[in-house]
C-alpha positions, 0 to 999 in steps of 0.5 A, spaced: 504 482 467 502 484 473 507 487 475 507 491 468 499 493 470 501 495 476 507 499 474 503 501 468 505 509 467 511 509 471 517 510 469 522 502 471 528 506 475 525 513 479 518 510 479 515 517 477 509 518 473 511 519 466 505 524 465 506 528 470 512 526 473 510 525 480 513 520 484 510 514 486 506 514 493 509 512 499 507 506 502 505 508 508 499 505 513 493 507 511 488 512 516 482 512 511 482 504 510 483 500 515 481 493 518 486 492 523 493 496 523 491 500 515 497 496 512 492 492 507 491 500 506 496 503 504 498 498 500 492 499 495 493 506 496 500 506 494 499 502 488 492 505 486 488 499 487 483 497 491 483 495 498 480 487 498 484 485 492 490 486 496 487 483 502 484 477 498 492 476 496 494 476 504 489 470 504 490 467 498 497 467 501 496 466 509 502 463 512 508 468 509 503 473 509 502 473 516 510 474 517 510 479 512 503 483 515 506 483 522 513 486 519 509 492 515 504 493 521 510 494 526 515 498 521 511 503 516 509 509 518 503 512 522 499 517 517 498 524 522 492 524 526 486 528 524 481 531 528 478 524 527 483 521 532 481 525 537 
């Protein structure tokens, strides 16, 4: 039920949007919405949901999600640098 809500409008096999044919956003760290490394913000941007929901899920499942967060913080690609980064 929850996954159907998250992926509503996407084809189950190709993850392409049914209306416009655009693929699902690629998972990467967020440059705009980050508290520590931008992992939760990046997940929220990729799923088109609010980042507070992702942070809430991460905090409620803390022991396991801490390991996942560390792995994602080290493996996700960083966003391209902007003028604000300099």
